[in-house]
C-alpha positions in Angstrom: -0.1 -0.2 0.1 1.0 3.5 -0.4 2.0 5.9 2.1 -0.2 8.1 4.5 -2.4 9.9 1.7 -1.9 7.5 -1.2 -0.2 8.0 -4.0 -3.0 10.4 -5.6 -2.7 12.9 -2.9 0.9 13.3 -4.0 0.5 14.1 -7.9 0.8 18.0 -8.6 -2.5 19.1 -10.1 -1.0 22.5 -10.7 0.7 21.7 -13.7 -0.1 23.0 -16.8 0.7 24.0 -20.5 -0.1 26.8 -22.3 -1.6 26.4 -26.1 1.7 26.9 -27.8 3.4 24.7 -25.4 0.9 21.9 -25.9 1.1 22.3 -29.6 4.9 22.1 -30.0 5.2 19.4 -27.7 2.0 17.5 -29.3 3.5 17.8 -32.9 6.7 16.4 -31.7 5.3 13.4 -30.0 2.6 12.8 -32.8 5.2 13.0 -35.4 7.6 10.2 -33.1 4.8 8.0 -32.7 3.5 8.1 -36.5 7.4 7.1 -37.7 7.4 4.0 -34.9 4.0 2.9 -35.7 5.1 2.6 -39.1 8.5 0.7 -38.0 6.9 -1.7 -35.9 4.4 -2.0 -38.3 6.3 -3.3 -41.1 6.2 -0.7 -43.6 9.1 1.5 -43.5 12.7 0.7 -42.9 15.7 -0.5 -44.5 14.5 -4.2 -43.4 11.0 -4.2 -42.8 9.7 -6.3 -39.8 6.9 -6.5 -37.7 7.3 -5.4 -34.2 6.2 -6.4 -30.9 2.3 -5.4 -30.5 1.6 -2.3 -28.3 -1.6 -2.1 -25.6 -2.3 1.5 -24.4 -4.7 1.1 -21.5 -7.0 4.3 -20.2 -8.4 4.0 -16.5 -9.4 7.1 -14.8 -12.3 9.8 -13.4 -15.1 10.5 -14.9 -14.5 13.3 -17.3 -10.6 13.1 -16.9 -10.3 13.4 -20.5 -9.3 10.0 -21.7 -11.4 10.3 -24.7 -9.3 13.7 -25.7 -6.1 12.0 -24.9 -7.0 8.8 -26.6 -8.1 11.5 -29.9 -4.9 13.1 -29.8 -2.8 10.0 -29.6 -4.3 8.2 -32.5 -4.9 11.3 -34.7 -1.9 11.0 -36.7 -2.0 7.0 -37.2 -2.9 5.6 -39.9 -6.8 3.8 -39.1 -5.6 0.4 -40.5 -2.4 0.6 -37.7 -4.2 0.9 -34.5 -7.8 -0.3 -33.0 -9.6 1.8 -30.5 -11.5 0.1 -28.3 -14.2 1.1 -25.8 -15.4 -1.4 -22.7 -18.6 -0.6 -20.5 -20.6 -3.3 -18.6 -20.4 -7.0 -19.4 -23.3 -8.2 -21.1 -25.3 -11.5 -19.8 -23.3 -13.3 -21.9 -19.7 -12.2 -21.2 -20.8 -12.4 -18.0 -21.0 -16.4 -18.7 -17.1 -16.9 -18.7 -14.6 -15.3 -17.0 -14.0 -11.7 -16.9 -10.8 -11.5 -18.5 -12.5 -13.3 -22.0 -14.1 -10.3 -23.3 -10.6 -8.4 -23.9 -8.7 -11.1 -25.7 -10.4 -10.9 -29.2 -9.3 -6.7 -29.1 -5.6 -7.4 -28.2 -3.1 -6.7 -30.8 -0.7 -9.2 -32.5 3.1 -8.6 -33.8 3.1 -5.3 -36.1 -0.3 -4.0 -34.3 -1.6 -1.6 -31.7 -4.7 -1.5 -29.6 -5.8 1.7 -27.4 -8.2 0.7 -24.6 -11.1 2.8 -23.2 -11.5 1.5 -19.8 -10.0 -2.3 -19.1 -10.1 -5.1 -17.2 -9.4 -3.4 -14.6 -13.2 -2.7 -13.9 -13.1 -5.8 -11.9 -11.3 -4.2 -9.4 -12.6 -0.7 -9.3 -16.6 -0.3 -10.5 -17.3 -4.0 -9.9 -15.8 -4.1 -6.3 -17.4 -0.7 -5.1 -20.9 -1.2 -6.8 -21.0 -5.0 -5.6 -20.9 -6.5 -9.0 -18.2 -8.9 -8.0 -18.0 -11.1 -4.4 -15.0 -9.9 -2.3 -13.3 -13.5 -3.1 -13.7 -12.2 -6.9 -12.2 -8.7 -6.9 -9.4 -9.9 -4.2 -8.5 -12.9 -6.7 -7.9 -10.4 -9.5 -5.5 -8.6 -8.8 -3.3 -11.9 -9.2 -5.0 -12.7 -12.2 -4.5 -9.6 -13.6 -0.9 -9.5 -13.0 -0.6 -12.7 -14.1 -2.5 -11.8 -17.8 -0.4 -8.8 -18.1 3.0 -10.5 -17.3 2.0 -13.1 -20.0 1.4 -10.9 -22.5 4.4 -8.8 -21.6 6.5 -12.5 -22.1 5.0 -12.9 -25.6 6.8 -9.4 -26.3 3.8 -7.0 -26.2 4.5 -3.6 -24.8 2.1 -2.4 -22.6 1.2 1.3 -21.3 -1.4 1.8 -18.6 -2.8 5.4 -17.5 -4.7 6.4 -14.7 -5.9 9.8 -15.5 -6.6 11.9 -12.5 -8.6 15.2 -11.3 -9.5 16.8 -8.2 -12.9 16.6 -7.4 -13.8 20.4 -8.0 -12.3 20.3 -11.6 -14.7 17.2 -12.1 -17.9 18.8 -10.9 -17.0 21.9 -13.0 -16.6 19.6 -16.1 -19.8 18.0 -15.2 -21.8 21.1 -15.3 -20.0 22.6 -18.6 -21.3 18.9 -20.0 -24.7 19.9 -18.8 -24.9 23.0 -20.6 -23.2 21.9 -23.8 -26.1 19.8 -25.9 -23.2 18.2 -28.2 -21.8 17.2 -25.0 -24.7 16.4 -22.6 -25.3 13.1 -23.7 -21.5 11.9 -21.5 -22.9 12.9 -18.6 -25.1 10.0 -16.8 -27.0 9.7 -14.0 -24.6 7.0 -13.0 -21.8 9.5 -13.3 -23.3 11.5 -10.6 -23.7 8.3 -8.3 -20.1 7.5 -9.0 -18.9 10.9 -7.8 -21.3 10.3 -4.5 -19.0 7.5 -3.6 -15.4 9.1 -4.5 -14.1 8.0 -1.1 -14.6 4.4 -1.8 -13.4 4.9 -5.1 -10.5 6.8 -4.1 -9.3 3.6 -1.8 -10.1 1.2 -4.6 -7.9 2.7 -7.1 -5.2 3.1 -4.3 -5.3 -0.6 -4.1 -5.1 -1.1 -8.0 -2.3 0.8 -8.1 -0.6 -0.5 -5.3 -0.9 -4.2 -6.3 -1.4 -4.2 -10.1 2.3 -2.1 -10.7 4.7 -4.5 -11.9 7.8 -4.3 -14.3 6.0 -5.5 -17.3 3.3 -3.2 -17.2 3.9 -0.1 -14.7 1.5 2.3 -14.3 1.7 5.6 -15.4 0.0 8.4 -13.3 -1.3 11.5 -15.2 -2.2 14.5 -13.4 -5.2 15.5 -16.0 -6.5 19.0 -14.2 -5.1 20.5 -17.4 -6.2 18.8 -20.1 -3.3 20.0 -22.4 -0.6 18.6 -19.9 -2.7 15.2 -19.8 -2.5 15.1 -23.6 1.0 15.9 -23.8 2.2 13.7 -21.1 0.1 10.9 -22.7 1.7 10.9 -26.2 4.9 11.8 -25.1 4.8 8.4 -22.4 3.6 6.4 -25.0 6.5 7.3 -27.0 9.1 6.6 -24.2 7.2 3.2 -23.5 7.3 2.1 -27.2 11.3 3.3 -27.4 12.4 1.3 -23.9 10.4 -1.8 -24.9 12.6 -2.0 -28.2 15.8 -1.6 -26.3 14.5 -3.7 -23.4 13.7 -6.7 -26.5 16.9 -6.0 -27.7 15.6 -4.6 -30.9 16.7 -1.6 -32.8 15.3 1.6 -32.0 15.0 4.1 -34.8 17.0 7.0 -35.0 15.3 10.7 -34.3 11.8 10.7 -37.1 13.2 12.3 -40.2 12.1 15.6 -41.7 9.5 14.0 -43.4 7.6 13.0 -40.5 8.3 16.4 -38.7 6.8 18.7 -41.6 3.6 16.6 -41.6 
């Protein structure tokens, strides 16, 4: 377990970027990501080969900006080279299987990349807090999830896991902004308000999740999401860094800095 106050309390939510800072850093990260994806997909290079699969997992508070961060992350990529999958409550048929079963079909193979908006961590978050899983089930899930992720990593997968964190006050401000915007009101549901009322229970679940499922094969990246610009840039830069580190750890060549053709997109 984390120390007093937990790891979330130690995040600096005052971090922010100006529009110009965001634009410059995001453009650099996006061009680098495009280059890396084309290399991993066997599309460019002196001796093109399929590289290891990349799986990016997004978790975070409601209205923490997951959708916006995902949009900027995949924006430079060809839709054929990345899959974005969103998960909500399991269906009746999915509940008949082990909770990890429904995630296998979207996992990327060699040369592929998948971005998951919510994931298997629902087992130790919403299913724990709302009582959809028994105490024995969600406690067992920590070990099952870590074993699952290690299995994927042993097969070569590069995994990046994000938790987007923001304060209760900023979350409330975003909720109210959504209420006022007709084209965004659909994002706000009664369930969001109920989850907010259980913030304390969810914080305890998040702290346990971070402490018990952070491991070398798939470490958590905590994102200060009070400022959306900061969060979007940190996500993109973290994925680039994880891919480069993952290649090096697997004794695979890390492409040199992106050529001018990528930087001038």
